[in-house]
BAMAR-83866 format. One record per atom (N, C-alpha, C): x, y, z. Coordinates in steps of 0.2 Angstrom, whole numbers, plus 5000, padded with zeros to 4 digits. Layout:
BEGIN
XYZ/...
***
This chain:
BEGIN
506749935006/507249885009/507749925012/507949905018/508549925022/509049875022/509649905025/510249855025/510449845032/510649785034/510949775040/511749765039/512149815041/512849815041/513149795047/513349735048/513649705054/514349735056/514449755062/515149775064/515549725063/516249735062/516749685061/517049675068/516849715073/517249715079/516949655083/517449615086/517349565091/517549595098/517149595102/517349635109/517549585114/518049595117/518349545122/518649595127/518349605133/518549655138/518349635145/518649665150/518349655156/517849715157/517249695160/516749745160/516549755168/516449815170/516049825176/515349835174/514949835179/514249845177/514049915178/513649945173/513449915167/513949935162/513949895156/514349915150/514049905144/514249945139/513849945132/514349915127/513949875123/514349845117/513949855111/514249875105/513949885099/513749815096/513149805094/512949735092/512749745085/512349785083/512049795076/512149865073/512349865067/512449925064/512049925057/511449965057/511049965052/511150025047/511450005041/511550055036/510950075033/510750145032/510150165029/510350185021/510850165019/511050185012/511150265011/511350295016/511450365016/512050375021/512150435023/512650455027/512550435035/511950425037/511850405044/511850335045/512050315051/512050245053/511650235059/511250185059/510950165065/511250115069/511350125075/511750075080/511250045085/511149985086/510849955091/511349935096/511249935103/511749925108/511449875113/511949825115/511749775120/512049795126/511649805131/511949815138/511949755142/512549745145/512549685149/512749705156/512349685161/512549705168/512749635172/513249645176/513449595180/514049605183/514349555187/515049565189/515549565184/516149595186/516649595181/516849535178/516849525171/517049455169/517349465161/517649415159/517849425152/517249405147/517249455142/516649445138/516849455131/516549405127/516649415119/515949405116/515849455112/515149465109/515249465101/514949425097/514949425090/514249415087/514149465083/513449465079/513549435072/513149395070/513149365063/512549375059/512549395053/511949405049/512049355043/511649355038/511649325032/512049365027/512749365028/513149405024/513149385017/513249325016/513249295009/512549285005/512049295009/511349295006/511149225003/511349175007/511149105005/510549085009/510249125013/509649105017/509849075023/510449065025/510649035031/511149075035/511049085041/511549125045/512049065048/512649075046/513249025048/513549045055/513349005060/513649025067/514148975069/514348925064/514848875066/515448885062/515448915056/515948925052/516048995051/516449015045/516549085044/516249115038/515749075035/515449095028/515149165029/514849185035/514549245035/514949295039/515549275042/515949315045/516349365040/516549325035/516949365030/516549415026/516849475027/516549535023/515949565026/515749545033/515149565036/515149635037/515749675037/515749745039/515749785032/515649755027/515549785020/514949765017/514549815014/513949795011/513949825004/513749774999/513749794992/513149774989/513049784982/512449754979/512349684979/512949654979/513049574979/513049544985/513249574991/513349544997/513249585003/513049565009/512849605014/512149585017/512049575023/511449555026/510949615025/510349595023/509749645022/509149625026/508749675027/508049655030/507549705026/506949675026/506349705022/505849735027/505449775024/504849805027/504349745027/504049735033/503649675033/502849705033/502649725027/502049765027/501549735023/501549665023/500949635019/500349635023/499849595021/499249595025/499049515026/499349485030/499249415031/498549395033/498249355030/497549335031/497049385030/497149435026/496749495025/496449525031/496849535036/496649565043/496449635042/496849665037/496649745036/496249755031/496349725025/495949735019/495249715020/495049665024/494449635025/493949695028/494249745031/493849795035/493749855030/493949855024/493849905019/493149905017/492749965018/492049975016/492050035011/492550065009/492450125004/493150155003/493150204999/493850244998/494150265004/493750295009/494050325015/494350275019/494050225020/494250165024/494850135021/494850135014/495450105011/496050145012/496050215011/496550255012/496850255019/496350245024/496550245031/496950175032/496650125029/497050055030/497750055027/497850085021/498450085018/498950125023/498750175026/499150215030/499350185037/498850145040/498950125047/498950055048/498750015043/498649945045/499049895040/499449855043/499849805039/500149755044/500549705042/500849655046/501249685051/501549745050/502049775055/501749825059/501049835059/500749875064/500749845071/500949885075/501049865082/501649825083/501749785088/502349745090/502249675090/501749645086/501549575085/501849555079/502249495079/502549465073/501949425070/501749445064/501149405060/501449365055/502049385052/502249345046/503049335047/503249295051/503949285053/504449265047/504149235042/504549215036/504949275033/504749335034/505049395031/505549425036/505649395041/506149425046/506849405044/507349455045/508049445044/508249405050/508749355050/508849315056/509549325059/509749385061/510349395064/510449355070/511049335072/511149285078/511749315082/511749305088/512349315092/512649255094/513349245094/513649185096/513649175103/513649115106/513549105113/514149145117/513949175122/514449215127/514649165132/515249155133/515449115138/515749155144/515749125150/515949155156/515549205160/514849205158/514449255161/514249225168/514149275173/513849255179/513049245178/512749215183/512049205183/511649265184/511949325186/511649385187/511649425181/512049405176/512149445170/511449455166/511249515164/510649515160/510849565154/510449565149/510549605143/509949635140/510049685136/509449725133/509749745126/509349765122/509549785115/509049845113/509349895110/508949955108/509249985102/508850025099/509050065093/509150135095/509750155094/509950225097/509750285094/509550275087/509350335083/508550335084/508250375087/507550375089/507150385082/507350425077/506950425071/506950365068/507550325068/507550255064/507150205068/507250215075/506950165079/506150155078/505850205076/505150205075/504950165069/505450145065/505250105059/505650035059/505950025064/506249955065/505949915070/505949845069/505749805075/506249745076/506349735082/506849675084/506449625088/506449565086/506149515090/506649455092/506449425097/506849375100/506449305100/506749255097/506449195096/506449155103/505849135105/505749105111/505349045110/505548985110/505148925108/505048925101/504348915099/504148925092/503848995091/503949035095/503649105094/504149165094/503949225093/504349275093/504049335098/504549355102/504349405107/504749475105/504349525105/504549595103/505049615108/505649635106/506249655110/506249725111/505849755115/505849825116/506449845120/506649905120/507249935124/507249905131/506649895134/506549865141/506549795141/506649755136/506649685136/507249655139/507249605143/507849585147/507949515144/508649505142/508849445140/509249415146/509149355148/509449325154/510149295152/510449285158/511149255157/511149195153/510549155154/510549095150/510449105142/510049155141/509949175134/510649195131/511049235134/511649255131/512149205131/512149155135/512549095135/512449055129/511749045127/511549005122/511649045115/511649105115/511649145109/510949165107/510849225105/510249255104/510049245097/509449215096/509149205089/508649265088/508849315084/508449375083/508149375077/507649425076/507249435070/507149505069/507349535063/507349605062/506849615056/506449665056/506049685050/505949765051/505649795046/505449865046/504749875046/504549935048/503749955048/503649985041/504150005038/503950045032/504550045027/504450045021/505050035016/505450105016/506050105014/506450165014/506350195007/506050255006/505850274999/506450324997/506450334991/506850384988/506650454990/507150494990/507050564992/506550594986/506050644989/505650674984/505950714979/505750714973/505950754968/505450804965/505550864966/505050914964/504450924968/504550904974/503950904979/503850984981/503151004979/502951064981/502651074988/502751024991/502451024998/501751014999/501351014994/500651004994/500450934995/499950914999/499650854999/498950844996/498950794992/498350784988/497950724991/498050704997/497650645000/496950655002/496850725003/496150745006/495650735001/495050725003/494450714999/494350784995/494050774989/493950834985/493150824982/492850884981/492150884979/492050854972/491950794971/491850764965/491550694965/491550664960/491250594960/491850544956/491950494959/492450444956/492050384953/492250364947/491950304944/492550254943/492350194944/492850134943/492650094937/493150094933/493150054927/493649994926/493449934927/493949884927/494249884920/494849874919/495249874913/495049814908/494749834903/494449784898/495049744895/495649784894/496249754891/496549694895/496449704902/496649654906/496249594907/496149554901/495749494901/496149434899/495749384897/496049324895/495849304888/496349284884/496149264877/496049184878/495349164877/495149094878/495349054872/495249084866/495349044859/495549104854/495549084848/495749134843/495049174841/494549154844/493949194843/493549214849/493749194855/493449214861/493949254866/493649304869/494049344874/493649354880/493949344886/493549354892/493849414895/493349464897/493549534899/493149544905/493449584910/493049614916/492449654913/491849654917/491349694915/491549774917/491449814912/491749884913/491249924918/490649904918/490149934923/490150014922/490050024915/489950104914/489250124914/489150184913/488450214913/488050174907/487350164909/486950134904/486450194902/486550214895/486150264892/485650234887/485050254889/484450224884/484550154883/484650114889/484750044889/485350014886/485850054884/486450034881/487050044886/487449994886/488050004890/488650024885/488750094885/489150124880/489850104880/490150094886/490850064886/490949994884/490449954886/490449884884/490349874876/489949914873/489849914866/490449934863/490849984865/491450004862/491949954862/492049924868/492549864869/492349804864/491749794864/491549734860/491649754853/491549814850/491749834843/492449834842/492849854847/493549854846/493849784845/493649734849/493849664849/493549634843/492949654841/492649624835/493049634829/493349694829/493849704823/494449664822/494549624828/495149584828/494849504827/494249504826/493949434826/493749404832/493649434837/493549404844/492849424846/492449374849/491849384853/492049394860/491749444864/491949464870/491449434875/491649404880/491249374886/491449414892/490949444895/491049494901/490949454907/491349464912/491249434919/491249484924/490949474930/490949524935/491549504940/492149534940/492649504944/492849554949/492349604951/492549654955/492749634962/492349594965/492449564972/492949504972/492949474966/493349414966/494049434965/494249484961/494849504959/495049574961/494649624960/494849694961/494849704968/494449674972/494549684980/495149664982/495549614978/496149594980/496749624976/496549684973/497049724969/497249684963/496749654959/496949624953/496449634947/496549594942/496149594936/495949524934/495549514929/495449444927/496049404926/496549434922/497149394920/497549384926/497449424932/497849404938/497649334941/497049324940/496749264943/496949194939/497249204933/497349154929/498149144927/498549184930/499249184928/499549124931/499349094936/499649034939/499348974937/498848974933/498548904932/498548894924/498748944920/498748934913/499448894911/499448854906/499948814904/500148834897/500748844895/500948854888/501248794885/501248794878/501448734875/502248744874/502548804874/503248814873/503448874876/504148884876/504348954879/504349004873/503849044873/503749094868/504349134867/504649154872/505249194872/505849164868/505849104867/506349074863/506249044856/505749074853/505449054847/505749104841/506349134842/506649164837/506349234836/506249254829/505949324827/505349334830/505249384835/504649404838/504049414832/504249434827/503749454821/503449384819/503749334820/503549264818/503149224823/503049254829/502649224834/501949224833/501649164834/500849164833/500549154840/500049194841/499649194848/499049144847/
***
């Protein structure tokens, strides 16, 4: 997660062409600050530029009142506009190409919704706006860019045009009409901001190693069907002398609790989507009451 810290400055000045105005200030939760700048070219004219983000985090950017203007230059845990890393996998565009461990690692490193400059999932965009700029000549144009090159590699800025989003590269031109109407922008990140490494010895363990990897679905991640039946993922362990030794051990362990175990093959159904049997049922099971409000945990019945 990164933070958008909007400058509190409202600019009103006579400008020769070209002129530079600070529009966005992205705080990285450390000592450095990323500043995007809007360049406007045109004849000398009075100019007033105001950028507004979702300061109060109510999901709406207020461009008519002052709800998001108050405190927009100060970011806290409770208030201040934020934007997120847009690194999901819409429609399984990336994960559907996985054919093994190597392709999985390559996919995780290089493929997600923020790969490239196409906006694949706009619902995760932060929606900063610029208020309409009055008094611009028809020749005036604008552009926006991230001035910190290191940070620019991980940030994306989009411009809403019609029902779509256009990537606003440093060379993207905003017309005088765009600026007079006010810009509808969208901001996301290509990667989350991670905590600094602790005790990093500098070695990488991502390369292949000479060995064999076995996958065992977690038998504990199953579903209790009744007081005598338990649904578990098939462990797919080695079969020795016709016996599935891991399945036998799991069956014996649950039998001690009075359960019969039914095994299902959920690898492609659940594990290919990073889940287990219980992950498939969390959203469809219903409970008779709020178990967390039933008093003494020791008295709860399952």
